[in-house]
KERO-243618 format. One line per field, with one value per residue (C-alpha): residue number from 1; residue in three letters; x, y, z. Coordinates in Angstrom, 2 decimals, always signed. Layout:
! residues N
num: NUM_...
residu: ALA_...
xx: X_...
yy: Y_...
zz: Z_...
END
This chain:
! residues 425
num: 1_2_3_4_5_6_7_8_9_10_11_12_13_14_15_16_17_18_19_20_21_22_23_24_25_26_27_28_29_30_31_32_33_34_35_36_37_38_39_40_41_42_43_44_45_46_47_48_49_50_51_52_53_54_55_56_57_58_59_60_61_62_63_64_65_66_67_68_69_70_71_72_73_74_75_76_77_78_79_80_81_82_83_84_85_86_87_88_89_90_91_92_93_94_95_96_97_98_99_100_101_102_103_104_105_106_107_108_109_110_111_112_113_114_115_116_117_118_119_120_121_122_123_124_125_126_127_128_129_130_131_132_133_134_135_136_137_138_139_140_141_142_143_144_145_146_147_148_149_150_151_152_153_154_155_156_157_158_159_160_161_162_163_164_165_166_167_168_169_170_171_172_173_174_175_176_177_178_179_180_181_182_183_184_185_186_187_188_189_190_191_192_193_194_195_196_197_198_199_200_201_202_203_204_205_206_207_208_209_210_211_212_213_214_215_216_217_218_219_220_221_222_223_224_225_226_227_228_229_230_231_232_233_234_235_236_237_238_239_240_241_242_243_244_245_246_247_248_249_250_251_252_253_254_255_256_257_258_259_260_261_262_263_264_265_266_267_268_269_270_271_272_273_274_275_276_277_278_279_280_281_282_283_284_285_286_287_288_289_290_291_292_293_294_295_296_297_298_299_300_301_302_303_304_305_306_307_308_309_310_311_312_313_314_315_316_317_318_319_320_321_322_323_324_325_326_327_328_329_330_331_332_333_334_335_336_337_338_339_340_341_342_343_344_345_346_347_348_349_350_351_352_353_354_355_356_357_358_359_360_361_362_363_364_365_366_367_368_369_370_371_372_373_374_375_376_377_378_379_380_381_382_383_384_385_386_387_388_389_390_391_392_393_394_395_396_397_398_399_400_401_402_403_404_405_406_407_408_409_410_411_412_413_414_415_416_417_418_419_420_421_422_423_424_425
residu: UNK_UNK_UNK_UNK_UNK_UNK_UNK_UNK_UNK_UNK_UNK_UNK_UNK_UNK_UNK_UNK_UNK_UNK_UNK_UNK_UNK_UNK_UNK_UNK_UNK_UNK_UNK_UNK_UNK_UNK_UNK_UNK_UNK_UNK_UNK_UNK_UNK_UNK_UNK_UNK_UNK_UNK_UNK_UNK_UNK_UNK_UNK_UNK_UNK_UNK_UNK_UNK_UNK_UNK_UNK_UNK_UNK_UNK_UNK_UNK_UNK_UNK_UNK_UNK_UNK_UNK_UNK_UNK_UNK_UNK_UNK_UNK_UNK_UNK_UNK_UNK_UNK_UNK_UNK_UNK_UNK_UNK_UNK_UNK_UNK_UNK_UNK_UNK_UNK_UNK_UNK_UNK_UNK_UNK_UNK_UNK_UNK_UNK_UNK_UNK_UNK_UNK_UNK_UNK_UNK_UNK_UNK_UNK_UNK_UNK_UNK_UNK_UNK_UNK_UNK_UNK_UNK_UNK_UNK_UNK_UNK_UNK_UNK_UNK_UNK_UNK_UNK_UNK_UNK_UNK_UNK_UNK_UNK_UNK_UNK_UNK_UNK_UNK_UNK_UNK_UNK_UNK_UNK_UNK_UNK_UNK_UNK_UNK_UNK_UNK_UNK_UNK_UNK_UNK_UNK_UNK_UNK_UNK_UNK_UNK_UNK_UNK_UNK_UNK_UNK_UNK_UNK_UNK_UNK_UNK_UNK_UNK_UNK_UNK_UNK_UNK_UNK_UNK_UNK_UNK_UNK_UNK_UNK_UNK_UNK_UNK_UNK_UNK_UNK_UNK_UNK_UNK_UNK_UNK_UNK_UNK_UNK_UNK_UNK_UNK_UNK_UNK_UNK_UNK_UNK_UNK_UNK_UNK_UNK_UNK_UNK_UNK_UNK_UNK_UNK_UNK_UNK_UNK_UNK_UNK_UNK_UNK_UNK_UNK_UNK_UNK_UNK_UNK_UNK_UNK_UNK_UNK_UNK_UNK_UNK_UNK_UNK_UNK_UNK_UNK_UNK_UNK_UNK_UNK_UNK_UNK_UNK_UNK_UNK_UNK_UNK_UNK_UNK_UNK_UNK_UNK_UNK_UNK_UNK_UNK_UNK_UNK_UNK_UNK_UNK_UNK_UNK_UNK_UNK_UNK_UNK_UNK_UNK_UNK_UNK_UNK_UNK_UNK_UNK_UNK_UNK_UNK_UNK_UNK_UNK_UNK_UNK_UNK_UNK_UNK_UNK_UNK_UNK_UNK_UNK_UNK_UNK_UNK_UNK_UNK_UNK_UNK_UNK_UNK_UNK_UNK_UNK_UNK_UNK_UNK_UNK_UNK_UNK_UNK_UNK_UNK_UNK_UNK_UNK_UNK_UNK_UNK_UNK_UNK_UNK_UNK_UNK_UNK_UNK_UNK_UNK_UNK_UNK_UNK_UNK_UNK_UNK_UNK_UNK_UNK_UNK_UNK_UNK_UNK_UNK_UNK_UNK_UNK_UNK_UNK_UNK_UNK_UNK_UNK_UNK_UNK_UNK_UNK_UNK_UNK_UNK_UNK_UNK_UNK_UNK_UNK_UNK_UNK_UNK_UNK_UNK_UNK_UNK_UNK_UNK_UNK_UNK_UNK_UNK_UNK_UNK_UNK_UNK_UNK_UNK_UNK_UNK_UNK_UNK_UNK_UNK_UNK_UNK_UNK_UNK_UNK_UNK_UNK_UNK_UNK_UNK_UNK_UNK_UNK_UNK_UNK_UNK_UNK_UNK_UNK_UNK_UNK_UNK_UNK_UNK_UNK_UNK_UNK_UNK_UNK_UNK_UNK_UNK_UNK_UNK
xx: +52.97_+53.07_+51.18_+48.85_+48.56_+47.04_+44.93_+43.57_+42.62_+40.44_+38.73_+38.47_+36.63_+34.34_+33.40_+30.01_+29.45_+30.51_+27.98_+25.32_+25.64_+21.75_+21.98_+20.65_+24.31_+26.22_+25.00_+25.69_+29.01_+29.44_+27.94_+29.82_+33.04_+31.82_+31.22_+34.57_+36.59_+35.18_+35.35_+39.02_+39.91_+43.13_+44.96_+44.41_+45.56_+48.80_+49.57_+49.34_+52.11_+54.23_+54.12_+53.97_+56.68_+58.76_+57.28_+59.11_+62.24_+62.13_+61.65_+58.77_+57.55_+54.16_+51.34_+52.22_+52.30_+48.81_+47.53_+49.19_+47.40_+44.87_+42.95_+39.76_+38.12_+39.00_+37.81_+34.65_+34.54_+35.16_+32.48_+30.13_+31.10_+30.09_+26.60_+26.18_+27.15_+24.56_+21.67_+22.27_+19.89_+21.00_+23.74_+23.52_+20.87_+19.04_+17.15_+18.25_+16.67_+14.05_+12.91_+10.32_+11.98_+9.32_+6.20_+7.72_+11.34_+12.00_+15.25_+16.43_+19.42_+20.75_+23.74_+26.06_+28.96_+32.79_+34.42_+38.20_+39.03_+42.77_+43.05_+46.47_+46.44_+48.16_+48.98_+46.24_+44.89_+40.64_+41.47_+41.45_+38.26_+36.61_+37.33_+36.43_+33.43_+32.65_+33.86_+31.80_+28.69_+29.21_+29.33_+33.25_+36.46_+39.56_+43.09_+44.26_+47.33_+48.16_+51.44_+54.16_+54.23_+51.06_+52.14_+51.28_+48.19_+46.75_+47.77_+45.96_+42.59_+42.75_+42.72_+40.00_+37.87_+38.36_+37.83_+34.35_+33.09_+33.88_+31.86_+29.04_+28.70_+31.77_+33.32_+37.25_+39.83_+36.46_+39.03_+43.32_+45.69_+48.83_+51.53_+54.84_+56.03_+57.10_+53.07_+52.00_+54.69_+52.52_+49.71_+49.56_+50.39_+47.28_+44.65_+43.68_+41.97_+42.12_+38.74_+39.50_+43.00_+42.41_+45.52_+45.64_+48.78_+51.20_+50.41_+53.91_+52.86_+49.36_+50.98_+53.88_+50.81_+48.93_+52.26_+52.87_+49.66_+46.76_+44.43_+41.67_+42.39_+40.90_+41.93_+43.38_+47.22_+47.68_+44.84_+45.47_+42.47_+41.41_+39.66_+38.55_+37.11_+35.60_+34.99_+31.07_+32.49_+30.92_+34.59_+33.98_+32.30_+35.38_+38.12_+35.97_+35.61_+39.19_+40.59_+38.37_+39.29_+43.25_+43.71_+40.62_+43.16_+46.16_+47.60_+44.18_+44.02_+40.58_+42.14_+42.65_+46.70_+46.12_+43.70_+43.02_+41.51_+39.86_+42.22_+39.16_+38.60_+42.01_+43.54_+40.15_+40.47_+44.14_+45.16_+42.41_+42.88_+46.31_+45.34_+43.17_+46.17_+49.57_+46.97_+46.82_+50.43_+50.67_+52.95_+52.18_+53.75_+51.99_+52.36_+54.23_+50.94_+50.23_+53.81_+52.43_+49.31_+51.07_+53.70_+55.15_+57.47_+57.49_+55.57_+56.96_+55.63_+56.31_+53.96_+50.98_+50.58_+52.59_+50.45_+51.64_+49.93_+50.82_+50.31_+51.29_+49.06_+49.94_+48.17_+47.31_+45.88_+42.87_+41.47_+38.49_+36.43_+37.42_+41.36_+40.75_+38.96_+42.12_+44.70_+42.64_+42.29_+46.16_+46.98_+44.59_+44.24_+40.70_+39.91_+37.65_+37.81_+35.46_+34.18_+33.10_+30.49_+27.19_+26.57_+24.52_+25.41_+29.57_+29.05_+26.96_+29.79_+32.40_+30.70_+29.89_+33.23_+35.56_+36.73_+36.74_+35.07_+33.81_+33.13_+31.32_+30.59_+30.52_+31.33_+34.87_+36.72_+37.35_+33.62_+34.91_+34.62_+32.43_+31.37_+30.17_+28.98_+26.71_+28.77_+29.44_+32.99_+34.94_+37.42_+38.54_+38.66_+38.61_+39.16_+39.45_+35.66_+34.90_+32.83_+33.09_+34.07_+34.79_+34.38_+34.02_+31.02_+29.09_+27.69_+31.97_+31.96_+29.25_+29.01_+26.12_+24.40_+21.94_+19.70_+17.46_+14.62_+12.73_+10.81_+12.45_+13.39_+15.70_+17.41_+16.39_+12.40_+13.48_+15.84_+13.26_+10.41_+8.61_+8.61_+9.61_+11.29_+8.89_+11.05_+11.07_+7.45
yy: -26.06_-22.96_-19.65_-20.28_-23.86_-23.70_-20.08_-22.19_-25.29_-22.77_-21.48_-25.26_-25.39_-21.87_-22.09_-24.36_-21.25_-18.73_-20.25_-20.01_-16.99_-14.84_-13.17_-10.29_-10.70_-10.97_-7.46_-6.18_-7.37_-5.51_-2.00_-2.20_-2.91_+0.18_+2.75_+1.97_+2.38_+5.91_+6.64_+5.75_+6.85_+9.52_+6.05_+4.46_+7.39_+7.63_+4.18_+4.14_+7.10_+5.02_+2.40_+5.01_+6.75_+3.18_+2.26_+5.41_+5.10_+1.27_+2.70_+0.71_+0.89_+3.47_+1.00_-0.38_+3.02_+3.92_+0.52_+0.63_+3.76_+4.45_+7.67_+9.12_+7.69_+4.40_+4.71_+5.93_+2.82_+0.37_+1.29_+1.70_-1.91_-2.88_-1.12_-2.80_-6.14_-5.48_-4.68_-8.08_-11.73_-14.03_-16.23_-19.51_-21.92_-20.88_-23.99_-24.49_-27.90_-29.43_-33.00_-35.71_-38.89_-41.35_-40.77_-39.53_-39.14_-35.74_-34.37_-30.71_-28.89_-25.60_-23.51_-23.37_-22.21_-23.39_-23.33_-21.95_-19.86_-18.59_-15.33_-14.02_-10.47_-8.05_-4.60_-2.89_-2.36_-1.74_-5.50_-6.29_-4.54_-6.37_-9.89_-9.75_-8.32_-10.75_-14.09_-12.90_-12.49_-15.67_-17.63_-18.19_-17.86_-16.30_-16.38_-13.11_-12.73_-9.05_-7.44_-6.95_-3.22_-2.82_-4.19_-0.65_-0.60_-3.76_-4.00_-1.21_-2.18_-5.48_-4.14_-1.81_-4.57_-6.93_-5.23_-4.06_-7.42_-9.10_-6.32_-6.90_-10.41_-12.55_-15.07_-14.30_-15.99_-15.84_-13.89_-14.10_-11.69_-13.37_-10.47_-12.46_-14.31_-17.29_-17.65_-17.88_-21.53_-22.23_-22.00_-24.16_-26.89_-26.44_-28.91_-30.59_-27.04_-24.56_-25.62_-23.29_-20.99_-18.01_-16.73_-13.46_-11.94_-12.70_-16.08_-17.23_-16.34_-18.14_-21.33_-21.24_-21.67_-24.55_-26.12_-26.13_-27.31_-29.94_-27.40_-26.40_-23.54_-20.95_-17.62_-16.48_-15.69_-12.49_-10.49_-10.15_-8.80_-7.19_-5.27_-6.07_-3.26_-4.58_-3.93_-2.54_-0.90_+2.80_+5.01_+7.30_+5.14_+2.21_+5.47_+6.24_+2.17_+1.46_+4.58_+3.75_+0.60_+1.12_+4.12_+4.67_+2.82_+0.77_-1.58_-3.57_-7.04_-5.98_-2.95_-3.94_-4.48_-5.59_-3.91_-6.41_-3.90_-4.90_-3.53_-2.02_+0.42_+0.93_+3.66_+5.74_+4.23_+5.03_+7.75_+9.22_+6.52_+7.50_+11.10_+9.98_+7.69_+10.47_+12.40_+9.78_+9.04_+5.70_+4.07_+2.01_-0.71_-2.64_-4.83_-3.96_-3.02_-0.48_+1.15_+2.33_+3.65_+5.79_+5.95_+3.49_+0.76_-2.51_-5.30_-8.35_-11.49_-11.39_-8.40_-10.28_-12.57_-9.33_-8.09_-4.37_-3.07_+0.64_+2.98_+0.89_-1.30_-3.17_-2.74_-5.85_-5.67_-9.02_-9.47_-11.03_-11.63_-15.32_-13.99_-11.66_-15.10_-16.94_-14.74_-13.62_-17.55_-18.33_-15.40_-13.72_-15.53_-16.14_-13.01_-10.41_-9.34_-7.26_-6.81_-3.32_-3.26_-2.52_-5.82_-8.23_-11.31_-10.56_-9.68_-12.75_-15.21_-13.16_-13.56_-17.54_-18.29_-16.44_-18.34_-15.79_-15.41_-12.72_-11.57_-7.67_-5.87_-2.54_-1.27_-1.20_-4.19_-2.23_-3.60_-6.50_-6.07_-7.41_-4.55_-3.10_-6.25_-5.49_-8.40_-5.72_-6.83_-9.42_-11.88_-11.87_-13.19_-16.58_-17.52_-21.52_-22.91_-25.31_-24.25_-20.05_-18.20_-14.42_-11.93_-13.98_-12.42_-14.05_-17.02_-17.96_-18.33_-20.66_-24.25_-26.77_-30.17_-32.56_-32.57_-35.74_-36.38_-40.04_-41.51_-44.80_-45.45_-48.47_-48.93_-53.24_-52.20_-50.46_-52.81_-55.74_-53.78_-53.28_-49.28_-47.69_-44.33_-41.23_-40.43_-44.96_-45.16
zz: +21.15_+19.36_+20.19_+16.38_+17.71_+21.04_+19.91_+16.86_+19.27_+21.72_+18.59_+17.10_+21.05_+20.54_+16.94_+17.77_+20.38_+17.68_+14.96_+17.08_+18.49_+17.22_+14.56_+16.75_+18.78_+15.78_+14.54_+17.98_+17.97_+14.19_+15.25_+17.87_+16.40_+13.92_+16.82_+18.66_+14.78_+14.50_+18.48_+18.66_+14.58_+16.23_+17.77_+13.95_+12.44_+14.18_+14.59_+10.30_+10.59_+11.93_+9.73_+6.90_+8.07_+8.28_+4.81_+3.17_+4.75_+3.38_-0.27_-0.72_-4.06_-4.17_-5.07_-1.44_+0.37_-1.34_+0.08_+3.43_+3.68_+6.52_+5.97_+6.78_+3.40_+4.34_+7.68_+6.16_+3.53_+6.13_+8.80_+5.70_+5.07_+8.93_+8.10_+4.90_+6.92_+9.66_+6.76_+5.46_+6.29_+8.15_+5.93_+8.46_+8.94_+5.57_+4.43_+0.99_+0.24_+1.90_+0.66_+2.46_+1.26_+2.90_+5.18_+8.30_+6.65_+5.73_+4.52_+4.92_+3.71_+5.49_+5.51_+8.30_+9.28_+7.99_+12.05_+12.33_+9.13_+8.84_+6.31_+5.37_+3.97_+2.20_+4.63_+4.19_+7.23_+6.10_+5.22_+8.86_+9.43_+6.37_+6.69_+10.84_+9.85_+7.49_+9.67_+12.65_+10.67_+8.92_+12.77_+12.15_+14.34_+12.73_+13.00_+11.31_+9.50_+7.62_+5.86_+8.37_+6.88_+8.73_+11.66_+14.15_+12.19_+12.71_+16.32_+17.23_+14.80_+16.53_+19.95_+19.45_+17.93_+19.91_+22.93_+21.46_+19.80_+22.86_+25.57_+23.12_+23.02_+21.02_+23.01_+24.20_+21.35_+18.94_+16.66_+16.93_+14.79_+14.61_+14.16_+13.09_+9.66_+11.78_+12.56_+9.10_+9.23_+12.64_+10.68_+8.01_+10.31_+12.13_+9.76_+12.98_+14.40_+11.10_+8.74_+5.37_+4.92_+2.50_+1.42_-0.10_-2.28_-5.38_-6.83_-5.81_-2.26_-2.60_-4.76_-1.61_+1.02_-1.44_-0.91_+2.38_+4.13_+4.35_+5.27_+2.25_+0.46_-1.17_-2.85_-5.85_-7.53_-10.11_-11.09_-14.49_-15.88_-19.53_-21.46_-25.34_-27.39_-30.17_-33.55_-32.40_-29.39_-28.78_-28.73_-25.78_-24.08_-24.50_-23.37_-20.40_-19.57_-19.99_-18.11_-15.43_-14.88_-15.62_-13.57_-10.77_-8.42_-9.98_-7.13_-6.73_-8.27_-10.05_-12.12_-15.37_-17.35_-20.49_-22.97_-26.73_-29.37_-32.78_-35.46_-37.66_-34.26_-33.52_-35.59_-33.66_-30.42_-29.37_-30.38_-28.68_-25.22_-25.61_-25.08_-21.76_-20.46_-20.21_-18.75_-16.02_-15.99_-17.97_-18.82_-22.44_-24.10_-27.45_-29.96_-32.84_-34.62_-31.89_-32.42_-35.57_-34.50_-31.28_-29.60_-27.43_-26.12_-27.48_-25.35_-25.05_-23.99_-20.19_-20.69_-21.32_-18.57_-16.00_-13.31_-12.72_-9.95_-11.45_-14.15_-16.66_-19.65_-22.20_-25.61_-28.24_-31.43_-32.13_-35.35_-33.93_-30.36_-30.62_-30.76_-28.17_-25.74_-26.66_-25.35_-22.38_-21.54_-21.98_-20.27_-17.92_-14.19_-14.44_-12.34_-14.65_-18.06_-19.88_-23.27_-24.67_-27.44_-29.13_-30.66_-28.24_-30.18_-29.39_-25.97_-25.37_-27.27_-25.31_-22.02_-22.54_-23.52_-21.14_-18.53_-15.61_-12.24_-13.94_-17.23_-18.00_-20.32_-20.92_-17.53_-15.40_-13.81_-10.63_-10.01_-9.43_-5.59_-2.91_-1.36_-4.66_-5.35_-2.44_+0.05_+2.62_+2.05_+1.07_+2.52_-1.22_-4.58_-5.61_-9.47_-8.53_-9.49_-6.31_-3.29_-3.67_-7.50_-7.34_-4.27_-1.51_+0.43_+3.50_+1.18_+0.45_+4.21_+4.81_+4.07_+4.24_+6.29_+5.69_+8.16_+8.58_+10.97_+11.37_+13.27_+14.03_+10.68_+9.85_+6.54_+6.60_+6.10_+2.81_+1.62_+2.52_+0.19_+3.90_+3.02_-0.19_-0.77_-2.24_-5.15_-6.44_-6.31
END
């Protein structure tokens, strides 16, 4: 039996204990992790420098290196996220339904932890902290596997977190960090012990996970997000939203990759926008109509379905909001898409018909984030439609159970007409 199998088996036995830790204890664990990270930040920064040095030697892409860097700012963000998690209400054993089926026969539906969750995430050391924090708050055991590029950072961060968590009351083995690529294959075979897998990464990687495990999988593939500038858009507002959506942080799944512009405002909007994008060193590719208005390279069919994760954007002109919707639903990844318009009717139409987890009006796609939604953090983004959708915070890491309480009630009494259900009367 592999290390992962052994660990998953232990976690399965521990999961009821973890799920029933009091809210006070779970919050104490999060606070202990918060303090330990701050008190040991120099150790983390030193380990992160080792990863950054190797990444540069290996000539990894700039977006990867940017995600990999764990700075004072990122430490501040993730520790702030932990404080935010502590303030959130308990997601466990919340009553969502209460009904008396018959006299003395009472049905209640309450939230509960999922159990053992495996999360495979990209080379972002801050993601390790966010994910572990969410799993602890929601009462789940967690097997965590980060990208190999962040090996040293993740190892030190996990050691600091785990030591603090166990001292504060988390059962030993409640969280576990897998360190080798081969352990991913082992994890996929742990369907007897692992209740849910959440992979974060490329479309090909997520599809590989889905096709090679019997464990339920929740996640998203590409982050091909759009902004549509409608004919009734405010030009200055549109430029502001588009530039932020594209450039605020390019190497993340909620950054805009394609801009759709209504033909009626294209000659007014595009020259102003292009000037601002050039200031941010953004490469523009566009349809032939776009090329007639601004200087750019021609976009190919492949560009409409590409997640650049870089300073590049594809632009296309459309003749109506319905043409924009059709393009988004065809080429998008159902992550987050935005309309910029002053018209309420057009905005409502767009937001109803675009089939994405997040549909926005007059604001940056970069808001698609669990921390910004007030979830404390997120374990990932789900573009599926079952269980959880959009940024997955605490609510997405719990399920529910039905609890029925009677007093010697038996079905035979109802079948024979001796007793009746209230809803049949």
